[in-house]
C-alpha positions as CSV (number, residue, x, y, z in Angstrom):
1,M,0.0,0.0,0.0
2,D,1.0,3.6,-0.6
3,N,2.8,4.7,2.5
4,S,0.9,8.0,2.5
5,H,-2.2,6.0,3.5
6,S,-0.7,3.2,5.7
7,T,2.4,3.1,7.9
8,A,3.9,0.3,9.9
9,A,6.5,0.9,12.7
10,S,7.9,-2.6,12.1
11,D,9.7,-3.9,9.0
12,T,8.2,-7.3,9.6
13,E,5.9,-8.4,6.8
14,A,2.7,-10.3,7.6
15,Q,2.8,-13.9,6.5
16,P,0.5,-14.8,3.5
17,G,-2.8,-16.1,4.7
18,Q,-2.5,-14.3,8.0
19,V,-5.7,-13.2,9.7
20,A,-6.2,-9.4,10.2
21,A,-8.5,-7.4,12.5
22,F,-9.5,-4.0,11.3
23,F,-10.7,-1.6,13.9
24,D,-12.5,1.7,13.3
25,L,-11.4,4.3,16.0
26,D,-14.2,6.6,17.2
27,K,-16.9,5.0,19.3
28,T,-15.3,1.6,18.5
29,I,-11.9,1.8,20.2
30,I,-12.5,5.1,22.1
31,A,-15.7,6.4,23.6
32,T,-15.4,9.8,22.0
33,S,-14.5,11.6,18.8
34,S,-10.8,11.9,18.1
35,A,-11.4,14.7,15.7
36,F,-13.3,16.9,18.2
37,A,-11.4,15.8,21.4
38,Y,-8.7,18.4,21.5
39,G,-10.7,21.6,21.3
40,R,-9.8,22.6,24.9
41,E,-6.1,21.9,24.3
42,F,-6.0,23.8,21.0
43,L,-7.7,26.7,22.8
44,H,-5.2,26.7,25.6
45,N,-2.4,26.8,23.0
46,G,-3.9,29.8,21.2
47,L,-4.7,27.9,18.0
48,I,-8.5,28.5,18.1
49,T,-10.9,31.1,19.6
50,P,-13.2,30.4,22.6
51,Q,-16.1,30.4,20.1
52,D,-14.3,27.7,18.0
53,A,-13.7,25.6,21.1
54,L,-17.4,25.8,21.9
55,S,-18.3,24.9,18.4
56,L,-16.1,21.8,18.5
57,S,-17.6,20.8,21.9
58,L,-21.1,21.1,20.7
59,A,-20.3,19.2,17.5
60,K,-18.7,16.5,19.7
61,A,-21.9,16.4,21.9
62,S,-24.0,16.0,18.8
63,Y,-21.8,13.2,17.5
64,M,-21.8,11.3,20.8
65,L,-25.6,11.5,21.1
66,A,-26.7,10.9,17.5
67,G,-23.6,9.9,15.4
68,Q,-23.0,11.4,12.0
69,S,-24.4,10.6,8.5
70,S,-22.1,10.5,5.5
71,T,-23.0,14.1,4.6
72,Q,-22.3,15.3,8.2
73,M,-18.9,13.5,8.1
74,D,-18.1,15.4,4.9
75,S,-19.2,18.7,6.5
76,T,-17.0,18.0,9.6
77,R,-14.0,17.2,7.3
78,D,-14.5,20.6,5.5
79,Q,-14.9,22.5,8.8
80,L,-11.9,21.0,10.5
81,T,-9.5,21.2,7.5
82,S,-10.5,24.9,7.1
83,M,-9.8,25.5,10.8
84,I,-6.3,23.9,10.8
85,T,-5.1,25.5,7.5
86,G,-1.8,27.2,8.3
87,W,-1.2,25.3,11.6
88,S,2.2,23.8,12.3
89,E,2.0,20.0,12.1
90,K,4.8,19.7,14.6
91,Q,2.9,21.8,17.1
92,V,-0.3,19.7,16.6
93,R,1.7,16.5,17.1
94,E,3.3,17.9,20.3
95,I,-0.1,19.0,21.7
96,V,-1.6,15.6,21.0
97,R,1.2,13.7,22.5
98,E,1.5,15.9,25.6
99,T,-2.2,15.8,26.4
100,M,-3.4,12.4,25.0
101,H,-3.1,10.6,28.3
102,N,-5.6,13.1,29.8
103,V,-7.8,13.5,26.8
104,L,-8.1,10.1,25.0
105,T,-6.4,7.4,27.0
106,P,-9.2,7.4,29.6
107,A,-11.7,7.1,26.8
108,I,-10.3,3.8,25.4
109,Y,-12.9,1.1,25.9
110,S,-11.5,-1.6,28.2
111,E,-13.4,-4.1,26.1
112,A,-11.5,-2.9,23.0
113,R,-8.2,-3.2,24.8
114,E,-9.0,-6.8,25.8
115,L,-10.2,-7.6,22.3
116,I,-7.1,-6.2,20.6
117,Q,-4.9,-8.2,23.0
118,A,-6.9,-11.3,22.2
119,H,-6.4,-10.9,18.5
120,K,-2.6,-10.3,19.0
121,K,-2.4,-13.4,21.2
122,A,-4.1,-15.4,18.4
123,G,-1.4,-14.2,16.0
124,H,-3.7,-11.8,14.1
125,E,-2.4,-8.5,12.6
126,V,-4.3,-5.6,14.2
127,I,-4.9,-2.5,12.1
128,I,-6.6,0.8,13.0
129,I,-8.5,2.3,10.1
130,S,-10.0,5.7,10.7
131,A,-11.4,8.8,9.0
132,S,-9.5,11.0,11.5
133,A,-6.1,12.5,10.5
134,R,-3.0,10.5,11.0
135,Q,-1.6,13.1,13.5
136,L,-4.5,12.1,15.8
137,V,-4.6,8.4,15.2
138,E,-0.9,7.4,15.5
139,P,-0.5,8.3,19.2
140,I,-3.5,6.1,20.1
141,A,-2.1,3.2,18.0
142,E,1.2,3.5,19.9
143,E,-0.7,3.4,23.2
144,L,-2.3,0.1,22.1
145,D,1.0,-1.2,20.6
146,I,-0.6,-1.3,17.1
147,T,1.9,-0.7,14.3
148,E,-0.3,-0.5,11.2
149,V,-2.5,2.6,10.7
150,I,-4.7,3.6,7.8
151,S,-6.1,7.1,8.1
152,T,-7.0,10.4,6.5
153,E,-4.0,12.1,5.1
154,L,-3.6,15.9,5.0
155,E,-1.2,17.8,2.8
156,I,1.7,19.4,4.6
157,V,3.9,22.0,2.9
158,D,6.9,23.6,4.7
159,G,5.7,22.0,7.9
160,T,2.2,23.5,7.8
161,F,-1.2,22.1,6.9
162,T,-2.5,23.5,3.6
163,G,-6.2,22.5,4.1
164,V,-5.9,20.0,1.2
165,V,-7.1,16.4,2.0
166,E,-4.9,14.0,0.1
167,F,-6.7,10.9,1.1
168,Y,-10.1,10.8,2.9
169,C,-10.4,7.4,4.7
170,K,-14.2,7.0,4.7
171,G,-16.7,4.6,3.4
172,T,-15.6,2.9,0.1
173,A,-12.1,4.4,0.5
174,K,-11.6,2.3,3.6
175,A,-12.5,-0.8,1.7
176,E,-10.2,0.1,-1.2
177,A,-7.4,0.8,1.3
178,I,-7.9,-2.6,2.9
179,T,-7.9,-4.3,-0.5
180,T,-4.6,-2.6,-1.4
181,L,-3.2,-3.7,2.0
182,V,-4.3,-7.3,1.3
183,G,-2.4,-7.2,-2.0
184,K,0.8,-6.2,-0.1
185,H,0.5,-8.4,3.0
186,G,-1.7,-11.3,1.7
187,Y,-4.3,-11.2,4.5
188,E,-7.0,-13.9,4.3
189,L,-10.1,-11.7,4.3
190,Q,-12.6,-14.5,4.8
191,Q,-10.9,-15.4,8.0
192,S,-10.4,-11.7,9.1
193,F,-12.4,-9.4,11.3
194,A,-13.6,-5.8,11.1
195,Y,-15.2,-3.7,13.8
196,S,-17.1,-0.5,13.5
197,D,-20.0,1.6,14.9
198,S,-21.2,3.3,11.8
199,V,-23.1,2.2,8.7
200,T,-20.7,4.4,6.6
201,D,-18.2,1.5,7.2
202,A,-20.5,-1.1,5.7
203,P,-18.1,-1.5,2.7
204,M,-15.3,-2.4,5.1
205,L,-17.5,-4.8,7.1
206,E,-18.7,-6.5,3.9
207,L,-15.1,-7.3,2.9
208,V,-14.3,-9.7,5.8
209,G,-15.7,-13.0,6.9
210,N,-16.2,-11.8,10.5
211,P,-17.9,-8.4,10.5
212,V,-18.8,-7.0,14.0
213,A,-21.0,-4.0,14.7
214,V,-19.8,-2.3,17.9
215,N,-22.2,0.1,19.6
216,P,-23.8,0.4,16.2
217,D,-25.8,3.4,15.0
218,R,-29.4,2.6,14.1
219,P,-28.8,2.0,10.3
220,L,-25.8,-0.3,11.1
221,K,-27.7,-2.2,13.7
222,K,-30.5,-2.7,11.2
223,L,-28.0,-3.9,8.5
224,A,-26.2,-6.2,11.0
225,L,-29.5,-7.8,12.0
226,E,-30.4,-8.4,8.4
227,R,-27.0,-9.9,7.5
228,G,-26.7,-11.9,10.7
229,W,-23.5,-10.0,11.8
230,E,-22.3,-10.1,15.3
231,I,-23.3,-7.1,17.5
232,R,-21.2,-6.0,20.5
233,S,-21.7,-3.4,23.1
234,F,-18.7,-1.7,24.7
235,K,-19.6,0.2,27.9
236,D,-16.4,0.9,29.9
237,P,-16.0,3.8,30.0
238,A,-19.4,5.3,29.4
239,P,-19.3,7.7,26.5
240,L,-18.8,11.1,27.9
241,F,-18.0,14.5,26.5
242,Q,-16.4,17.5,28.3
243,M,-17.4,21.0,27.4
244,P,-15.0,23.9,27.9
245,G,-15.7,25.8,31.1
246,A,-17.8,28.9,31.2
247,K,-14.8,31.1,32.0
248,E,-12.9,29.7,29.0
249,I,-15.6,30.7,26.5
250,G,-16.5,33.9,28.3
251,I,-20.2,33.3,29.2
252,G,-22.1,32.6,32.4
253,A,-22.1,29.1,33.7
254,G,-25.9,29.0,33.9
255,L,-26.3,30.1,30.3
256,L,-23.7,27.5,29.2
257,A,-25.6,24.8,31.0
258,G,-28.8,26.0,29.3
259,V,-27.2,25.8,25.8
260,I,-25.9,22.3,26.5
261,A,-29.3,21.2,27.7
262,L,-31.0,22.7,24.6
263,I,-28.6,21.0,22.3
264,T,-29.0,17.6,24.1
265,A,-32.8,17.9,24.2
266,G,-33.0,18.8,20.6
267,T,-30.8,15.8,19.6
268,L,-32.7,13.4,21.7
269,L,-36.0,14.7,20.4
270,S,-34.8,14.3,16.9
271,K,-34.2,10.7,17.5
272,C,-37.6,10.2,19.0
273,Y,-39.9,12.3,16.9
274,A,-38.3,12.8,13.5
275,P,-39.8,10.1,11.2
276,N,-39.1,12.0,8.1
277,K,-35.7,13.7,7.9
278,Q,-36.6,15.5,4.7
279,E,-39.1,17.5,6.7
280,A,-36.4,18.8,9.1
281,S,-35.9,22.5,9.2
282,V,-32.4,22.9,10.6
283,L,-32.0,26.5,9.7
284,E,-35.2,27.4,11.6
285,T,-34.0,25.7,14.7
286,A,-30.6,27.4,14.5
287,Q,-32.2,30.8,13.9
288,A,-34.5,30.3,16.9
289,L,-31.6,29.4,19.1
290,T,-29.6,32.4,17.9
291,E,-32.5,34.8,18.6
292,N,-33.0,33.5,22.1
293,T,-29.3,33.6,23.1
294,G,-27.8,36.2,20.7
295,R,-28.1,39.2,23.1
296,Y,-26.1,37.2,25.7
297,L,-23.7,35.2,23.5
298,N,-22.8,37.5,20.6
299,S,-20.2,35.6,18.5
300,T,-20.7,32.5,20.6
301,A,-24.3,32.3,19.4
302,R,-23.2,32.4,15.9
303,A,-20.8,29.5,16.6
304,I,-23.7,27.6,18.0
305,R,-25.9,28.4,15.0
306,R,-23.1,27.3,12.6
307,T,-22.6,24.0,14.6
308,I,-26.3,23.2,14.5
309,I,-26.6,23.8,10.8
310,N,-23.6,21.4,10.3
311,Q,-24.5,18.8,12.8
312,H,-28.3,18.6,13.4
313,T,-31.4,17.6,11.5
314,I,-34.2,18.8,13.7
315,S,-37.6,19.5,12.2
316,A,-40.2,22.1,13.1
317,N,-42.4,19.3,14.2
318,I,-39.9,18.4,16.9
319,L,-39.9,21.9,18.2
320,R,-43.7,21.9,18.3
321,K,-43.8,18.7,20.2
322,A,-41.2,20.0,22.6
323,R,-43.3,23.2,23.3
324,E,-46.4,21.1,23.8
325,G,-44.6,18.9,26.3
326,I,-43.4,21.9,28.2
327,A,-46.8,23.5,28.2
């Protein structure tokens, strides 16, 4: 495989016919989003504004509660690549390595650790395959003693990110990357395993003889039940997300709590009451939130509005039901 997509810390080649275990990262190995996890750390290092940090945290909350569709993943990719354009890759790597043990290590599922060790004990080659950028994935792989990583690759010129995505490791691209890796290492796919939480990884799961849906989103759970795939639930630790503090983003703690509650309630209501996503009026919801909080939040409200437009599909019907429930 092209080394720009896959790297191995060891020079040892896999033996022909060897079994592989392919692991998605977010919500499969870790109980969070690696792409959104470092908002607080980037804020403290002056790379983003308080409003950007809040936007990342709200996007992370939405992802943890409701997951992301393929379109939302693309929107997240565009948002994050735009944000990091001009950043020093060396600085990002340093921040991630210095803070990973506080940010992501506690979020590694104990069940995933045990499963990875079981695969290694059985002589299987373990590979992390993730839509997150390599700079975020490699430190987690090192923590788990995994030497092979397939990830999204970002262009770097003169040590800085250009905002260009050279390889987007999502959906069919994951399956194609695995096929290329098989050509190099000779893995036996019918004996191999793949683990993921998202239906966007269906092409990867369909490649192997032992597909496993881990904490699956609703579409993947439906597919797994139809295909007779194994379903596993990882619960330790419980999925949690940490918002930046009120002082960090410059608003009152009570108002911050209200915003979090509103986002959470809207996401949960969307899962309960939105039978037809095409009827959703995301912009109406975002505008309503902006009007109610704008005189207090100023630019923060705009960040919230932008996040909801990118991350939520909440219909006017949901809002009506919510108001009726309150009344």
